[in-house]
C-alpha positions as CSV (number, residue, x, y, z in Angstrom):
1,M,-10.6,65.8,31.5
2,S,-7.7,63.0,31.4
3,Y,-5.3,63.9,29.4
4,T,-2.1,61.6,28.0
5,L,0.3,63.3,25.8
6,V,2.3,60.9,23.5
7,T,5.5,62.3,22.3
8,A,8.9,61.1,21.1
9,N,12.8,61.5,22.3
10,R,13.2,64.6,24.2
11,N,17.0,65.3,22.2
12,Y,15.3,65.1,18.8
13,S,11.5,65.4,18.5
14,S,11.1,69.5,18.4
15,W,7.3,69.0,17.5
16,S,6.6,67.2,20.7
17,L,8.7,69.6,22.9
18,R,5.4,72.5,21.8
19,P,2.6,71.1,23.7
20,W,4.6,69.4,26.5
21,V,6.4,72.8,27.4
22,L,3.2,74.4,27.1
23,M,0.9,72.1,29.3
24,R,3.9,72.3,31.5
25,A,4.5,75.8,32.2
26,L,0.6,76.2,32.4
27,D,0.3,73.3,34.9
28,I,-2.2,71.3,32.6
29,A,-1.9,68.0,34.2
30,F,-1.1,65.0,31.8
31,V,0.2,61.5,31.8
32,D,3.8,61.4,29.8
33,R,4.0,58.8,27.3
34,I,7.4,58.8,25.5
35,E,7.2,56.7,22.4
36,P,10.9,56.7,20.9
37,F,11.7,56.7,17.2
38,A,12.9,53.3,17.1
39,A,13.7,54.0,13.1
40,S,14.2,57.0,10.4
41,N,10.6,56.1,9.4
42,N,8.2,55.4,12.5
43,Y,5.2,55.6,10.4
44,E,3.7,52.5,10.7
45,A,4.5,51.8,14.5
46,F,3.2,55.0,15.3
47,R,0.1,54.7,13.5
48,A,-1.2,52.5,16.4
49,F,-1.9,55.5,18.4
50,S,-1.5,58.4,15.6
51,P,-3.7,58.8,12.9
52,T,-1.0,60.7,10.8
53,G,1.6,58.2,12.2
54,Q,3.5,61.2,13.8
55,V,4.0,62.8,16.9
56,P,2.7,64.5,19.3
57,V,-0.7,63.4,20.0
58,L,-3.0,64.2,22.9
59,I,-5.5,61.7,24.1
60,D,-8.7,63.1,25.8
61,E,-10.4,59.8,27.0
62,E,-11.9,58.9,23.9
63,R,-10.6,61.4,21.6
64,T,-7.7,61.9,19.8
65,I,-6.2,65.5,19.1
66,W,-3.1,65.5,16.5
67,D,-0.5,68.0,15.5
68,S,1.1,70.4,17.7
69,L,-0.7,73.3,16.7
70,G,-4.5,71.3,17.0
71,I,-3.0,70.3,20.7
72,A,-2.8,74.3,21.5
73,L,-6.1,74.9,19.9
74,Y,-8.0,72.2,21.7
75,L,-6.1,73.3,24.9
76,A,-7.3,76.9,24.4
77,E,-10.6,76.0,24.6
78,R,-10.2,73.9,27.7
79,H,-7.8,76.5,29.7
80,E,-7.2,79.8,30.4
81,G,-3.9,81.3,29.2
82,V,-2.8,79.4,26.5
83,W,-3.2,82.7,24.5
84,P,-2.6,86.3,25.5
85,A,-5.0,88.3,27.3
86,G,-5.0,91.3,25.4
87,E,-6.7,91.3,21.6
88,A,-3.5,92.8,19.8
89,A,-1.5,90.7,21.4
90,R,-3.5,87.7,21.0
91,T,-3.6,88.5,17.1
92,W,0.2,89.0,17.0
93,A,0.7,85.9,18.9
94,M,-2.0,83.6,16.8
95,C,0.2,84.7,13.7
96,A,3.0,84.3,14.8
97,V,2.4,80.3,15.9
98,A,1.0,80.1,12.5
99,E,4.0,81.4,10.9
100,M,6.3,79.0,13.0
101,H,4.3,75.9,12.4
102,G,4.1,76.2,8.6
103,G,7.5,78.2,8.1
104,F,10.9,78.3,8.5
105,G,12.0,75.1,6.5
106,A,15.4,76.1,5.9
107,L,16.1,76.6,9.6
108,R,14.7,73.1,10.5
109,A,16.7,71.1,7.9
110,E,19.9,73.2,8.1
111,R,19.7,73.5,11.6
112,T,17.8,70.1,13.2
113,M,17.0,69.9,16.4
114,T,19.5,68.0,19.0
115,V,19.4,69.5,22.7
116,G,22.2,67.5,24.5
117,Q,25.0,68.7,22.0
118,R,26.7,71.7,20.5
119,V,27.5,71.8,17.0
120,A,30.2,74.2,15.0
121,P,27.6,74.7,11.6
122,H,28.7,74.5,8.1
123,P,28.0,76.9,6.2
124,G,24.0,77.8,5.5
125,S,22.3,78.6,2.6
126,P,20.5,82.2,1.7
127,A,17.4,80.7,2.8
128,L,18.5,79.9,5.8
129,E,19.9,83.3,6.3
130,R,16.3,84.8,5.4
131,D,15.1,82.7,8.3
132,V,17.3,83.9,11.0
133,A,16.7,87.2,9.9
134,R,13.2,87.1,10.2
135,L,13.1,85.3,13.6
136,A,15.3,88.2,15.1
137,E,12.8,90.8,13.6
138,L,9.8,89.1,15.0
139,W,11.1,88.2,18.1
140,A,12.2,91.7,18.8
141,E,9.1,93.2,17.7
142,G,7.1,90.8,20.0
143,L,9.1,91.8,23.0
144,A,9.1,95.8,21.7
145,R,5.1,96.0,21.9
146,F,4.4,93.7,24.3
147,G,6.6,94.5,26.8
148,G,8.7,90.8,27.8
149,P,9.9,88.8,29.0
150,W,8.0,86.3,26.9
151,L,7.2,86.8,23.1
152,A,3.8,88.4,23.7
153,A,3.0,88.9,27.3
154,D,4.3,89.3,30.7
155,R,3.8,85.2,31.0
156,F,4.6,82.2,28.7
157,T,1.7,81.3,26.3
158,A,1.5,79.8,23.3
159,V,4.0,81.6,21.0
160,D,6.6,80.8,23.4
161,A,5.9,77.1,23.4
162,F,5.8,77.0,19.6
163,Y,9.4,79.3,19.3
164,A,10.7,76.9,22.6
165,P,12.4,74.2,20.2
166,V,14.1,77.5,18.3
167,A,15.5,78.2,21.5
168,F,17.7,75.1,21.8
169,R,18.6,75.4,18.3
170,V,20.3,79.3,18.7
171,R,22.2,77.5,21.7
172,T,23.2,74.3,19.7
173,Y,24.4,76.0,16.7
174,G,25.3,79.6,18.2
175,I,22.9,81.3,16.2
176,D,22.8,85.2,16.2
177,V,19.5,86.4,16.7
178,G,20.1,89.8,17.9
179,P,19.9,91.1,21.4
180,A,16.5,91.1,21.8
181,G,16.1,87.6,20.5
182,G,19.2,86.6,22.6
183,R,17.8,87.6,25.6
184,W,14.4,85.6,25.3
185,V,16.5,82.7,24.7
186,E,17.8,83.0,28.1
187,T,14.9,83.3,29.9
188,M,13.3,80.4,27.6
189,L,15.9,78.1,28.6
190,A,16.0,78.8,31.9
191,H,12.3,78.2,32.3
192,P,12.0,74.9,34.8
193,A,9.9,73.3,32.1
194,M,12.7,73.8,29.7
195,V,15.4,72.8,32.0
196,E,13.1,69.8,33.0
197,W,13.0,68.8,29.1
198,E,16.8,69.4,28.7
199,R,17.7,66.9,31.8
200,A,15.7,64.3,30.4
201,A,17.2,64.3,26.7
202,R,20.9,64.3,28.2
203,S,19.6,61.5,30.2
204,E,18.7,59.6,27.0
205,T,21.1,57.0,25.9
206,F,19.1,56.0,22.9
207,R,20.4,56.9,19.4
208,E,18.6,56.8,16.0
209,P,21.2,56.7,13.3
210,G,18.9,58.6,11.1
211,H,18.8,61.9,13.4
212,E,22.5,61.3,14.3
213,A,22.9,61.4,10.5
214,D,20.8,64.8,10.2
215,V,23.0,66.3,13.0
216,A,26.2,65.3,11.4
217,T,24.8,67.2,7.9
218,C,24.6,70.2,9.8
219,G,28.2,70.7,11.0
220,T,30.9,69.5,13.2
221,V,29.6,68.3,17.0
222,T,32.2,70.0,19.4
223,A,30.5,68.5,22.8
224,D,27.9,66.0,23.4
225,Y,26.7,66.2,26.9
226,R,24.1,63.2,26.5
227,A,24.5,60.1,29.0
């Protein structure tokens, strides 16, 4: 196996973060290839290496694996530790990953990811309030049932990777996810892989106007730690 993981900007690309942090945390070696967002729509440019015109994409020799969930499932068939070992924890983690992958639309829209900034948010919609309440509930459940400090085990697994972008959002916008959720966010942000990603995000000098405008619709930037 010879992996190349194609991702986009560290500051913005929440979907890229998921497989990247999973592979880093599990010590799965890969070539780290960054294809920055050059415009608000990168479909045609990204079609050169991605069948969907989106990132992330995992290239394994002649195979191209697309979508963060598809990549996680592919890796789970080839590497131990992607999912928790226990059946109950594994089942819960898979459901939580599926929920994150297909849900939380208001959170994505109203609290877009920007790793290197801090934002005083505009008031959220009822849908956002429901998303945040569900996050707090879900995280508290996993931590209580499986003992922590990670969401479904005593070690980092795919479910932590899939909620990694939310950890950055919680800090960026000051989102209240409850005591248990707050502890998980602190643990997550201190993980060496997350620290590495954040360091890269802060060092980026590239700005994409569309993503910058998305942040402005979410609230008022109060601090910008990017280069």
